[in-house]
mmCIF file of the N, C-alpha and C atoms, coordinates in Angstrom:
data_MODEL
# 
_entry.id   MODEL 
# 
loop_
_atom_site.group_PDB 
_atom_site.id 
_atom_site.type_symbol 
_atom_site.label_atom_id 
_atom_site.label_alt_id 
_atom_site.label_comp_id 
_atom_site.label_asym_id 
_atom_site.label_entity_id 
_atom_site.label_seq_id 
_atom_site.pdbx_PDB_ins_code 
_atom_site.Cartn_x 
_atom_site.Cartn_y 
_atom_site.Cartn_z 
_atom_site.occupancy 
_atom_site.B_iso_or_equiv 
_atom_site.pdbx_formal_charge 
_atom_site.auth_seq_id 
_atom_site.auth_comp_id 
_atom_site.auth_asym_id 
_atom_site.auth_atom_id 
_atom_site.pdbx_PDB_model_num 
ATOM 1   N N  . MET A 1 1  ? 11.213  13.331  20.419  1.00 0.00 ? 1  MET A N  1 
ATOM 2   C CA . MET A 1 1  ? 10.870  11.775  19.682  1.00 0.00 ? 1  MET A CA 1 
ATOM 3   C C  . MET A 1 1  ? 9.615   11.361  19.639  1.00 0.00 ? 1  MET A C  1 
ATOM 4   N N  . LYS A 1 2  ? 8.908   11.965  20.590  1.00 0.00 ? 2  LYS A N  1 
ATOM 5   C CA . LYS A 1 2  ? 7.568   11.619  20.762  1.00 0.00 ? 2  LYS A CA 1 
ATOM 6   C C  . LYS A 1 2  ? 6.711   12.291  19.433  1.00 0.00 ? 2  LYS A C  1 
ATOM 7   N N  . LYS A 1 3  ? 7.130   13.398  19.015  1.00 0.00 ? 3  LYS A N  1 
ATOM 8   C CA . LYS A 1 3  ? 6.473   13.967  17.871  1.00 0.00 ? 3  LYS A CA 1 
ATOM 9   C C  . LYS A 1 3  ? 6.786   13.078  16.567  1.00 0.00 ? 3  LYS A C  1 
ATOM 10  N N  . LYS A 1 4  ? 7.966   12.554  16.464  1.00 0.00 ? 4  LYS A N  1 
ATOM 11  C CA . LYS A 1 4  ? 8.214   11.603  15.412  1.00 0.00 ? 4  LYS A CA 1 
ATOM 12  C C  . LYS A 1 4  ? 7.405   10.513  15.353  1.00 0.00 ? 4  LYS A C  1 
ATOM 13  N N  . ARG A 1 5  ? 7.219   9.849   16.474  1.00 0.00 ? 5  ARG A N  1 
ATOM 14  C CA . ARG A 1 5  ? 6.416   8.642   16.701  1.00 0.00 ? 5  ARG A CA 1 
ATOM 15  C C  . ARG A 1 5  ? 4.938   8.813   16.427  1.00 0.00 ? 5  ARG A C  1 
ATOM 16  N N  . ILE A 1 6  ? 4.594   10.096  16.688  1.00 0.00 ? 6  ILE A N  1 
ATOM 17  C CA . ILE A 1 6  ? 3.096   10.502  16.391  1.00 0.00 ? 6  ILE A CA 1 
ATOM 18  C C  . ILE A 1 6  ? 2.955   10.651  14.802  1.00 0.00 ? 6  ILE A C  1 
ATOM 19  N N  . ALA A 1 7  ? 4.019   11.258  14.278  1.00 0.00 ? 7  ALA A N  1 
ATOM 20  C CA . ALA A 1 7  ? 3.869   11.478  12.869  1.00 0.00 ? 7  ALA A CA 1 
ATOM 21  C C  . ALA A 1 7  ? 4.011   10.282  12.138  1.00 0.00 ? 7  ALA A C  1 
ATOM 22  N N  . GLY A 1 8  ? 4.585   9.367   12.620  1.00 0.00 ? 8  GLY A N  1 
ATOM 23  C CA . GLY A 1 8  ? 4.779   7.970   11.908  1.00 0.00 ? 8  GLY A CA 1 
ATOM 24  C C  . GLY A 1 8  ? 3.517   7.230   11.947  1.00 0.00 ? 8  GLY A C  1 
ATOM 25  N N  . ILE A 1 9  ? 2.814   7.255   13.275  1.00 0.00 ? 9  ILE A N  1 
ATOM 26  C CA . ILE A 1 9  ? 1.574   6.496   13.346  1.00 0.00 ? 9  ILE A CA 1 
ATOM 27  C C  . ILE A 1 9  ? 0.475   7.176   12.399  1.00 0.00 ? 9  ILE A C  1 
ATOM 28  N N  . VAL A 1 10 ? 0.457   8.521   12.389  1.00 0.00 ? 10 VAL A N  1 
ATOM 29  C CA . VAL A 1 10 ? -0.494  9.190   11.519  1.00 0.00 ? 10 VAL A CA 1 
ATOM 30  C C  . VAL A 1 10 ? -0.257  8.859   10.106  1.00 0.00 ? 10 VAL A C  1 
ATOM 31  N N  . ALA A 1 11 ? 1.120   8.814   9.700   1.00 0.00 ? 11 ALA A N  1 
ATOM 32  C CA . ALA A 1 11 ? 1.307   8.567   8.381   1.00 0.00 ? 11 ALA A CA 1 
ATOM 33  C C  . ALA A 1 11 ? 0.862   6.991   7.999   1.00 0.00 ? 11 ALA A C  1 
ATOM 34  N N  . ILE A 1 12 ? 1.210   6.161   8.826   1.00 0.00 ? 12 ILE A N  1 
ATOM 35  C CA . ILE A 1 12 ? 0.748   4.851   8.709   1.00 0.00 ? 12 ILE A CA 1 
ATOM 36  C C  . ILE A 1 12 ? -0.887  4.680   8.532   1.00 0.00 ? 12 ILE A C  1 
ATOM 37  N N  . ILE A 1 13 ? -1.327  5.338   9.478   1.00 0.00 ? 13 ILE A N  1 
ATOM 38  C CA . ILE A 1 13 ? -2.985  5.298   9.536   1.00 0.00 ? 13 ILE A CA 1 
ATOM 39  C C  . ILE A 1 13 ? -3.593  6.054   8.275   1.00 0.00 ? 13 ILE A C  1 
ATOM 40  N N  . SER A 1 14 ? -3.067  7.027   7.702   1.00 0.00 ? 14 SER A N  1 
ATOM 41  C CA . SER A 1 14 ? -3.596  7.532   6.601   1.00 0.00 ? 14 SER A CA 1 
ATOM 42  C C  . SER A 1 14 ? -3.116  6.808   5.352   1.00 0.00 ? 14 SER A C  1 
ATOM 43  N N  . ILE A 1 15 ? -2.093  6.108   5.226   1.00 0.00 ? 15 ILE A N  1 
ATOM 44  C CA . ILE A 1 15 ? -1.696  5.240   4.027   1.00 0.00 ? 15 ILE A CA 1 
ATOM 45  C C  . ILE A 1 15 ? -2.643  3.992   4.182   1.00 0.00 ? 15 ILE A C  1 
ATOM 46  N N  . ALA A 1 16 ? -2.861  3.589   5.470   1.00 0.00 ? 16 ALA A N  1 
ATOM 47  C CA . ALA A 1 16 ? -3.896  2.300   5.472   1.00 0.00 ? 16 ALA A CA 1 
ATOM 48  C C  . ALA A 1 16 ? -5.165  2.720   4.965   1.00 0.00 ? 16 ALA A C  1 
ATOM 49  N N  . LEU A 1 17 ? -5.737  3.802   5.511   1.00 0.00 ? 17 LEU A N  1 
ATOM 50  C CA . LEU A 1 17 ? -6.913  4.322   4.939   1.00 0.00 ? 17 LEU A CA 1 
ATOM 51  C C  . LEU A 1 17 ? -7.171  4.425   3.539   1.00 0.00 ? 17 LEU A C  1 
ATOM 52  N N  . THR A 1 18 ? -6.021  5.070   3.058   1.00 0.00 ? 18 THR A N  1 
ATOM 53  C CA . THR A 1 18 ? -6.079  5.404   1.458   1.00 0.00 ? 18 THR A CA 1 
ATOM 54  C C  . THR A 1 18 ? -6.092  4.024   0.728   1.00 0.00 ? 18 THR A C  1 
ATOM 55  N N  . PHE A 1 19 ? -5.364  3.032   1.322   1.00 0.00 ? 19 PHE A N  1 
ATOM 56  C CA . PHE A 1 19 ? -5.306  1.733   0.700   1.00 0.00 ? 19 PHE A CA 1 
ATOM 57  C C  . PHE A 1 19 ? -6.554  1.086   0.673   1.00 0.00 ? 19 PHE A C  1 
ATOM 58  N N  . SER A 1 20 ? -7.290  1.123   1.875   1.00 0.00 ? 20 SER A N  1 
ATOM 59  C CA . SER A 1 20 ? -8.444  0.447   2.008   1.00 0.00 ? 20 SER A CA 1 
ATOM 60  C C  . SER A 1 20 ? -9.631  1.122   1.245   1.00 0.00 ? 20 SER A C  1 
ATOM 61  N N  . MET A 1 21 ? -9.529  2.537   1.122   1.00 0.00 ? 21 MET A N  1 
ATOM 62  C CA . MET A 1 21 ? -10.487 3.361   0.356   1.00 0.00 ? 21 MET A CA 1 
ATOM 63  C C  . MET A 1 21 ? -10.411 2.737   -1.178  1.00 0.00 ? 21 MET A C  1 
ATOM 64  N N  . LEU A 1 22 ? -9.280  2.815   -1.582  1.00 0.00 ? 22 LEU A N  1 
ATOM 65  C CA . LEU A 1 22 ? -8.853  2.287   -3.074  1.00 0.00 ? 22 LEU A CA 1 
ATOM 66  C C  . LEU A 1 22 ? -9.508  0.871   -3.312  1.00 0.00 ? 22 LEU A C  1 
ATOM 67  N N  . SER A 1 23 ? -9.183  0.010   -2.535  1.00 0.00 ? 23 SER A N  1 
ATOM 68  C CA . SER A 1 23 ? -9.473  -1.266  -2.669  1.00 0.00 ? 23 SER A CA 1 
ATOM 69  C C  . SER A 1 23 ? -11.080 -1.673  -2.457  1.00 0.00 ? 23 SER A C  1 
ATOM 70  N N  . VAL A 1 24 ? -11.640 -0.864  -1.670  1.00 0.00 ? 24 VAL A N  1 
ATOM 71  C CA . VAL A 1 24 ? -13.008 -1.195  -1.419  1.00 0.00 ? 24 VAL A CA 1 
ATOM 72  C C  . VAL A 1 24 ? -13.967 -0.203  -2.503  1.00 0.00 ? 24 VAL A C  1 
ATOM 73  N N  . SER A 1 25 ? -13.551 0.875   -2.988  1.00 0.00 ? 25 SER A N  1 
ATOM 74  C CA . SER A 1 25 ? -14.123 1.750   -3.851  1.00 0.00 ? 25 SER A CA 1 
ATOM 75  C C  . SER A 1 25 ? -14.317 1.317   -5.287  1.00 0.00 ? 25 SER A C  1 
ATOM 76  N N  . GLN A 1 26 ? -13.043 0.609   -5.716  1.00 0.00 ? 26 GLN A N  1 
ATOM 77  C CA . GLN A 1 26 ? -13.071 0.065   -6.939  1.00 0.00 ? 26 GLN A CA 1 
ATOM 78  C C  . GLN A 1 26 ? -13.440 -1.298  -7.173  1.00 0.00 ? 26 GLN A C  1 
ATOM 79  N N  . GLU A 1 27 ? -13.955 -1.606  -8.339  1.00 0.00 ? 27 GLU A N  1 
ATOM 80  C CA . GLU A 1 27 ? -14.346 -3.010  -8.743  1.00 0.00 ? 27 GLU A CA 1 
ATOM 81  C C  . GLU A 1 27 ? -12.982 -3.678  -9.283  1.00 0.00 ? 27 GLU A C  1 
ATOM 82  N N  . PHE A 1 28 ? -12.882 -4.980  -9.054  1.00 0.00 ? 28 PHE A N  1 
ATOM 83  C CA . PHE A 1 28 ? -11.730 -5.732  -9.457  1.00 0.00 ? 28 PHE A CA 1 
ATOM 84  C C  . PHE A 1 28 ? -12.248 -6.389  -10.820 1.00 0.00 ? 28 PHE A C  1 
ATOM 85  N N  . PRO A 1 29 ? -11.997 -5.730  -12.103 1.00 0.00 ? 29 PRO A N  1 
ATOM 86  C CA . PRO A 1 29 ? -12.567 -6.605  -13.295 1.00 0.00 ? 29 PRO A CA 1 
ATOM 87  C C  . PRO A 1 29 ? -11.908 -7.908  -13.450 1.00 0.00 ? 29 PRO A C  1 
ATOM 88  N N  . ILE A 1 30 ? -10.637 -8.149  -12.911 1.00 0.00 ? 30 ILE A N  1 
ATOM 89  C CA . ILE A 1 30 ? -10.030 -9.469  -13.254 1.00 0.00 ? 30 ILE A CA 1 
ATOM 90  C C  . ILE A 1 30 ? -10.876 -10.538 -12.293 1.00 0.00 ? 30 ILE A C  1 
ATOM 91  N N  . PHE A 1 31 ? -11.464 -10.186 -11.235 1.00 0.00 ? 31 PHE A N  1 
ATOM 92  C CA . PHE A 1 31 ? -12.230 -11.250 -10.463 1.00 0.00 ? 31 PHE A CA 1 
ATOM 93  C C  . PHE A 1 31 ? -13.527 -11.337 -11.149 1.00 0.00 ? 31 PHE A C  1 
ATOM 94  N N  . SER A 1 32 ? -14.281 -10.555 -11.927 1.00 0.00 ? 32 SER A N  1 
ATOM 95  C CA . SER A 1 32 ? -15.498 -10.599 -12.308 1.00 0.00 ? 32 SER A CA 1 
ATOM 96  C C  . SER A 1 32 ? -15.603 -11.581 -13.393 1.00 0.00 ? 32 SER A C  1 
ATOM 97  N N  . SER A 1 33 ? -14.577 -11.756 -14.143 1.00 0.00 ? 33 SER A N  1 
ATOM 98  C CA . SER A 1 33 ? -14.754 -12.725 -15.355 1.00 0.00 ? 33 SER A CA 1 
ATOM 99  C C  . SER A 1 33 ? -14.144 -14.039 -14.962 1.00 0.00 ? 33 SER A C  1 
ATOM 100 N N  . THR A 1 34 ? -14.757 -15.212 -15.653 1.00 0.00 ? 34 THR A N  1 
ATOM 101 C CA . THR A 1 34 ? -14.405 -16.322 -15.147 1.00 0.00 ? 34 THR A CA 1 
ATOM 102 C C  . THR A 1 34 ? -13.257 -17.019 -16.271 1.00 0.00 ? 34 THR A C  1 
ATOM 103 N N  . GLU A 1 35 ? -13.036 -16.305 -17.234 1.00 0.00 ? 35 GLU A N  1 
ATOM 104 C CA . GLU A 1 35 ? -11.999 -16.769 -18.100 1.00 0.00 ? 35 GLU A CA 1 
ATOM 105 C C  . GLU A 1 35 ? -10.385 -16.442 -17.646 1.00 0.00 ? 35 GLU A C  1 
ATOM 106 N N  . THR A 1 36 ? -9.588  -17.260 -17.872 1.00 0.00 ? 36 THR A N  1 
ATOM 107 C CA . THR A 1 36 ? -8.339  -16.792 -17.290 1.00 0.00 ? 36 THR A CA 1 
ATOM 108 C C  . THR A 1 36 ? -7.621  -16.006 -18.441 1.00 0.00 ? 36 THR A C  1 
ATOM 109 N N  . PRO A 1 37 ? -7.035  -14.789 -18.051 1.00 0.00 ? 37 PRO A N  1 
ATOM 110 C CA . PRO A 1 37 ? -6.438  -14.022 -19.170 1.00 0.00 ? 37 PRO A CA 1 
ATOM 111 C C  . PRO A 1 37 ? -4.989  -14.729 -19.549 1.00 0.00 ? 37 PRO A C  1 
ATOM 112 N N  . GLU A 1 38 ? -4.751  -14.686 -20.841 1.00 0.00 ? 38 GLU A N  1 
ATOM 113 C CA . GLU A 1 38 ? -3.535  -15.012 -21.384 1.00 0.00 ? 38 GLU A CA 1 
ATOM 114 C C  . GLU A 1 38 ? -2.446  -14.038 -21.174 1.00 0.00 ? 38 GLU A C  1 
ATOM 115 N N  . ILE A 1 39 ? -1.520  -13.931 -20.330 1.00 0.00 ? 39 ILE A N  1 
ATOM 116 C CA . ILE A 1 39 ? -0.583  -13.016 -20.004 1.00 0.00 ? 39 ILE A CA 1 
ATOM 117 C C  . ILE A 1 39 ? 0.670   -13.397 -20.666 1.00 0.00 ? 39 ILE A C  1 
ATOM 118 N N  . GLU A 1 40 ? 1.304   -12.699 -21.458 1.00 0.00 ? 40 GLU A N  1 
ATOM 119 C CA . GLU A 1 40 ? 2.481   -12.978 -22.133 1.00 0.00 ? 40 GLU A CA 1 
ATOM 120 C C  . GLU A 1 40 ? 3.433   -12.113 -21.802 1.00 0.00 ? 40 GLU A C  1 
ATOM 121 N N  . THR A 1 41 ? 3.229   -10.848 -21.544 1.00 0.00 ? 41 THR A N  1 
ATOM 122 C CA . THR A 1 41 ? 4.105   -9.694  -21.363 1.00 0.00 ? 41 THR A CA 1 
ATOM 123 C C  . THR A 1 41 ? 3.936   -9.186  -20.077 1.00 0.00 ? 41 THR A C  1 
ATOM 124 N N  . PRO A 1 42 ? 4.900   -8.628  -19.323 1.00 0.00 ? 42 PRO A N  1 
ATOM 125 C CA . PRO A 1 42 ? 4.971   -7.932  -18.033 1.00 0.00 ? 42 PRO A CA 1 
ATOM 126 C C  . PRO A 1 42 ? 4.258   -6.642  -17.988 1.00 0.00 ? 42 PRO A C  1 
ATOM 127 N N  . GLU A 1 43 ? 3.907   -6.151  -19.074 1.00 0.00 ? 43 GLU A N  1 
ATOM 128 C CA . GLU A 1 43 ? 3.210   -4.827  -19.261 1.00 0.00 ? 43 GLU A CA 1 
ATOM 129 C C  . GLU A 1 43 ? 1.730   -4.870  -18.863 1.00 0.00 ? 43 GLU A C  1 
ATOM 130 N N  . PHE A 1 44 ? 1.162   -6.065  -18.635 1.00 0.00 ? 44 PHE A N  1 
ATOM 131 C CA . PHE A 1 44 ? -0.074  -6.288  -18.088 1.00 0.00 ? 44 PHE A CA 1 
ATOM 132 C C  . PHE A 1 44 ? -0.295  -5.398  -16.760 1.00 0.00 ? 44 PHE A C  1 
ATOM 133 N N  . LEU A 1 45 ? 0.698   -5.616  -15.843 1.00 0.00 ? 45 LEU A N  1 
ATOM 134 C CA . LEU A 1 45 ? 0.706   -4.983  -14.652 1.00 0.00 ? 45 LEU A CA 1 
ATOM 135 C C  . LEU A 1 45 ? 0.520   -3.428  -14.804 1.00 0.00 ? 45 LEU A C  1 
ATOM 136 N N  . TRP A 1 46 ? 1.096   -2.823  -15.635 1.00 0.00 ? 46 TRP A N  1 
ATOM 137 C CA . TRP A 1 46 ? 1.205   -1.446  -15.686 1.00 0.00 ? 46 TRP A CA 1 
ATOM 138 C C  . TRP A 1 46 ? 0.121   -0.746  -16.739 1.00 0.00 ? 46 TRP A C  1 
ATOM 139 N N  . THR A 1 47 ? -0.638  -1.664  -17.376 1.00 0.00 ? 47 THR A N  1 
ATOM 140 C CA . THR A 1 47 ? -1.498  -1.055  -18.352 1.00 0.00 ? 47 THR A CA 1 
ATOM 141 C C  . THR A 1 47 ? -2.906  -0.989  -17.546 1.00 0.00 ? 47 THR A C  1 
ATOM 142 N N  . TYR A 1 48 ? -3.083  -1.637  -16.416 1.00 0.00 ? 48 TYR A N  1 
ATOM 143 C CA . TYR A 1 48 ? -4.336  -1.510  -15.731 1.00 0.00 ? 48 TYR A CA 1 
ATOM 144 C C  . TYR A 1 48 ? -4.000  -0.548  -14.544 1.00 0.00 ? 48 TYR A C  1 
ATOM 145 N N  . ARG A 1 49 ? -4.647  0.532   -14.515 1.00 0.00 ? 49 ARG A N  1 
ATOM 146 C CA . ARG A 1 49 ? -4.324  1.516   -13.455 1.00 0.00 ? 49 ARG A CA 1 
ATOM 147 C C  . ARG A 1 49 ? -4.678  1.189   -12.025 1.00 0.00 ? 49 ARG A C  1 
ATOM 148 N N  . LEU A 1 50 ? -5.619  0.267   -11.744 1.00 0.00 ? 50 LEU A N  1 
ATOM 149 C CA . LEU A 1 50 ? -6.021  0.102   -10.434 1.00 0.00 ? 50 LEU A CA 1 
ATOM 150 C C  . LEU A 1 50 ? -4.864  -0.797  -9.860  1.00 0.00 ? 50 LEU A C  1 
ATOM 151 N N  . ILE A 1 51 ? -4.504  -1.696  -10.475 1.00 0.00 ? 51 ILE A N  1 
ATOM 152 C CA . ILE A 1 51 ? -3.308  -2.686  -10.084 1.00 0.00 ? 51 ILE A CA 1 
ATOM 153 C C  . ILE A 1 51 ? -2.087  -1.966  -9.733  1.00 0.00 ? 51 ILE A C  1 
ATOM 154 N N  . ASP A 1 52 ? -1.896  -0.950  -10.493 1.00 0.00 ? 52 ASP A N  1 
ATOM 155 C CA . ASP A 1 52 ? -0.791  0.025   -10.427 1.00 0.00 ? 52 ASP A CA 1 
ATOM 156 C C  . ASP A 1 52 ? -0.773  0.773   -9.049  1.00 0.00 ? 52 ASP A C  1 
ATOM 157 N N  . MET A 1 53 ? -2.003  1.344   -8.865  1.00 0.00 ? 53 MET A N  1 
ATOM 158 C CA . MET A 1 53 ? -2.286  1.995   -7.728  1.00 0.00 ? 53 MET A CA 1 
ATOM 159 C C  . MET A 1 53 ? -2.087  1.206   -6.324  1.00 0.00 ? 53 MET A C  1 
ATOM 160 N N  . ILE A 1 54 ? -2.637  -0.155  -6.459  1.00 0.00 ? 54 ILE A N  1 
ATOM 161 C CA . ILE A 1 54 ? -2.503  -0.840  -5.338  1.00 0.00 ? 54 ILE A CA 1 
ATOM 162 C C  . ILE A 1 54 ? -1.082  -1.222  -5.106  1.00 0.00 ? 54 ILE A C  1 
ATOM 163 N N  . ALA A 1 55 ? -0.234  -1.508  -6.027  1.00 0.00 ? 55 ALA A N  1 
ATOM 164 C CA . ALA A 1 55 ? 1.244   -1.763  -6.100  1.00 0.00 ? 55 ALA A CA 1 
ATOM 165 C C  . ALA A 1 55 ? 1.827   -0.463  -5.259  1.00 0.00 ? 55 ALA A C  1 
ATOM 166 N N  . GLN A 1 56 ? 1.507   0.642   -5.720  1.00 0.00 ? 56 GLN A N  1 
ATOM 167 C CA . GLN A 1 56 ? 1.941   1.794   -5.141  1.00 0.00 ? 56 GLN A CA 1 
ATOM 168 C C  . GLN A 1 56 ? 1.753   2.216   -3.699  1.00 0.00 ? 56 GLN A C  1 
ATOM 169 N N  . ALA A 1 57 ? 0.508   1.828   -3.414  1.00 0.00 ? 57 ALA A N  1 
ATOM 170 C CA . ALA A 1 57 ? 0.069   2.058   -2.047  1.00 0.00 ? 57 ALA A CA 1 
ATOM 171 C C  . ALA A 1 57 ? 0.740   0.953   -1.205  1.00 0.00 ? 57 ALA A C  1 
ATOM 172 N N  . PHE A 1 58 ? 0.895   -0.061  -1.544  1.00 0.00 ? 58 PHE A N  1 
ATOM 173 C CA . PHE A 1 58 ? 1.770   -1.272  -0.796  1.00 0.00 ? 58 PHE A CA 1 
ATOM 174 C C  . PHE A 1 58 ? 3.145   -0.854  -0.548  1.00 0.00 ? 58 PHE A C  1 
ATOM 175 N N  . VAL A 1 59 ? 3.773   -0.270  -1.573  1.00 0.00 ? 59 VAL A N  1 
ATOM 176 C CA . VAL A 1 59 ? 5.241   0.296   -1.551  1.00 0.00 ? 59 VAL A CA 1 
ATOM 177 C C  . VAL A 1 59 ? 5.159   1.365   -0.432  1.00 0.00 ? 59 VAL A C  1 
ATOM 178 N N  . MET A 1 60 ? 4.280   2.321   -0.551  1.00 0.00 ? 60 MET A N  1 
ATOM 179 C CA . MET A 1 60 ? 4.261   3.458   0.420   1.00 0.00 ? 60 MET A CA 1 
ATOM 180 C C  . MET A 1 60 ? 3.973   2.998   1.995   1.00 0.00 ? 60 MET A C  1 
ATOM 181 N N  . PHE A 1 61 ? 3.119   1.963   2.010   1.00 0.00 ? 61 PHE A N  1 
ATOM 182 C CA . PHE A 1 61 ? 2.866   1.453   3.232   1.00 0.00 ? 61 PHE A CA 1 
ATOM 183 C C  . PHE A 1 61 ? 4.047   0.758   3.952   1.00 0.00 ? 61 PHE A C  1 
ATOM 184 N N  . ALA A 1 62 ? 4.800   0.043   3.243   1.00 0.00 ? 62 ALA A N  1 
ATOM 185 C CA . ALA A 1 62 ? 5.909   -0.647  3.713   1.00 0.00 ? 62 ALA A CA 1 
ATOM 186 C C  . ALA A 1 62 ? 7.079   0.399   3.890   1.00 0.00 ? 62 ALA A C  1 
ATOM 187 N N  . ALA A 1 63 ? 7.279   1.437   3.081   1.00 0.00 ? 63 ALA A N  1 
ATOM 188 C CA . ALA A 1 63 ? 8.242   2.357   3.484   1.00 0.00 ? 63 ALA A CA 1 
ATOM 189 C C  . ALA A 1 63 ? 7.955   3.154   4.630   1.00 0.00 ? 63 ALA A C  1 
ATOM 190 N N  . ALA A 1 64 ? 6.660   3.442   5.009   1.00 0.00 ? 64 ALA A N  1 
ATOM 191 C CA . ALA A 1 64 ? 6.207   4.245   6.183   1.00 0.00 ? 64 ALA A CA 1 
ATOM 192 C C  . ALA A 1 64 ? 6.447   3.218   7.315   1.00 0.00 ? 64 ALA A C  1 
ATOM 193 N N  . ALA A 1 65 ? 6.097   1.951   7.209   1.00 0.00 ? 65 ALA A N  1 
ATOM 194 C CA . ALA A 1 65 ? 6.452   0.987   8.301   1.00 0.00 ? 65 ALA A CA 1 
ATOM 195 C C  . ALA A 1 65 ? 7.840   0.821   8.675   1.00 0.00 ? 65 ALA A C  1 
ATOM 196 N N  . CYS A 1 66 ? 8.647   0.855   7.605   1.00 0.00 ? 66 CYS A N  1 
ATOM 197 C CA . CYS A 1 66 ? 10.136  0.867   7.799   1.00 0.00 ? 66 CYS A CA 1 
ATOM 198 C C  . CYS A 1 66 ? 10.675  1.924   8.482   1.00 0.00 ? 66 CYS A C  1 
ATOM 199 N N  . CYS A 1 67 ? 10.128  3.290   7.954   1.00 0.00 ? 67 CYS A N  1 
ATOM 200 C CA . CYS A 1 67 ? 10.569  4.438   8.773   1.00 0.00 ? 67 CYS A CA 1 
ATOM 201 C C  . CYS A 1 67 ? 10.130  4.414   10.249  1.00 0.00 ? 67 CYS A C  1 
ATOM 202 N N  . VAL A 1 68 ? 8.870   3.984   10.514  1.00 0.00 ? 68 VAL A N  1 
ATOM 203 C CA . VAL A 1 68 ? 8.592   3.804   11.883  1.00 0.00 ? 68 VAL A CA 1 
ATOM 204 C C  . VAL A 1 68 ? 9.424   3.085   12.698  1.00 0.00 ? 68 VAL A C  1 
ATOM 205 N N  . THR A 1 69 ? 9.908   1.722   12.180  1.00 0.00 ? 69 THR A N  1 
ATOM 206 C CA . THR A 1 69 ? 10.848  0.898   12.889  1.00 0.00 ? 69 THR A CA 1 
ATOM 207 C C  . THR A 1 69 ? 12.138  1.361   13.137  1.00 0.00 ? 69 THR A C  1 
ATOM 208 N N  . VAL A 1 70 ? 12.665  2.116   12.130  1.00 0.00 ? 70 VAL A N  1 
ATOM 209 C CA . VAL A 1 70 ? 13.956  2.791   12.251  1.00 0.00 ? 70 VAL A CA 1 
ATOM 210 C C  . VAL A 1 70 ? 13.975  3.902   13.302  1.00 0.00 ? 70 VAL A C  1 
ATOM 211 N N  . LEU A 1 71 ? 12.897  4.765   13.173  1.00 0.00 ? 71 LEU A N  1 
ATOM 212 C CA . LEU A 1 71 ? 12.878  5.950   14.160  1.00 0.00 ? 71 LEU A CA 1 
ATOM 213 C C  . LEU A 1 71 ? 12.289  5.717   15.568  1.00 0.00 ? 71 LEU A C  1 
ATOM 214 N N  . ARG A 1 72 ? 11.908  4.215   15.870  1.00 0.00 ? 72 ARG A N  1 
ATOM 215 C CA . ARG A 1 72 ? 11.379  3.883   17.233  1.00 0.00 ? 72 ARG A CA 1 
ATOM 216 C C  . ARG A 1 72 ? 12.365  4.244   18.214  1.00 0.00 ? 72 ARG A C  1 
ATOM 217 N N  . VAL A 1 73 ? 11.866  4.724   19.397  1.00 0.00 ? 73 VAL A N  1 
ATOM 218 C CA . VAL A 1 73 ? 12.639  5.168   20.618  1.00 0.00 ? 73 VAL A CA 1 
ATOM 219 C C  . VAL A 1 73 ? 12.750  3.746   21.382  1.00 0.00 ? 73 VAL A C  1 
ATOM 220 N N  . GLU A 1 74 ? 13.953  3.292   21.773  1.00 0.00 ? 74 GLU A N  1 
ATOM 221 C CA . GLU A 1 74 ? 14.325  2.198   22.648  1.00 0.00 ? 74 GLU A CA 1 
ATOM 222 C C  . GLU A 1 74 ? 14.394  2.661   23.900  1.00 0.00 ? 74 GLU A C  1 
ATOM 223 N N  . LYS A 1 75 ? 13.836  2.156   24.909  1.00 0.00 ? 75 LYS A N  1 
ATOM 224 C CA . LYS A 1 75 ? 14.021  2.455   26.400  1.00 0.00 ? 75 LYS A CA 1 
ATOM 225 C C  . LYS A 1 75 ? 15.330  1.864   26.962  1.00 0.00 ? 75 LYS A C  1 
ATOM 226 N N  . LYS A 1 76 ? 16.022  2.783   27.623  1.00 0.00 ? 76 LYS A N  1 
ATOM 227 C CA . LYS A 1 76 ? 17.313  2.361   28.217  1.00 0.00 ? 76 LYS A CA 1 
ATOM 228 C C  . LYS A 1 76 ? 17.008  1.695   29.590  1.00 0.00 ? 76 LYS A C  1 
ATOM 229 N N  . GLU A 1 77 ? 17.704  0.879   30.026  1.00 0.00 ? 77 GLU A N  1 
ATOM 230 C CA . GLU A 1 77 ? 17.570  0.206   31.472  1.00 0.00 ? 77 GLU A CA 1 
ATOM 231 C C  . GLU A 1 77 ? 18.227  0.802   32.407  1.00 0.00 ? 77 GLU A C  1 
# 
């Protein structure tokens, strides 16, 4: 069980590092403009690749955190 815990921690750290590298290395063009964009269709989220990647990284991080929670070892008294 200790190997599973270590694998889960390594997975979470690697996903967190990937997410932080993506968010730091890319510029956020939506924050650089002062005009508010007129969004009428939900396809806006999927037409910009950076926002798509951030959403996918968040989903992967949440899935890894859930796996670690499910696979944790409870100490018996």
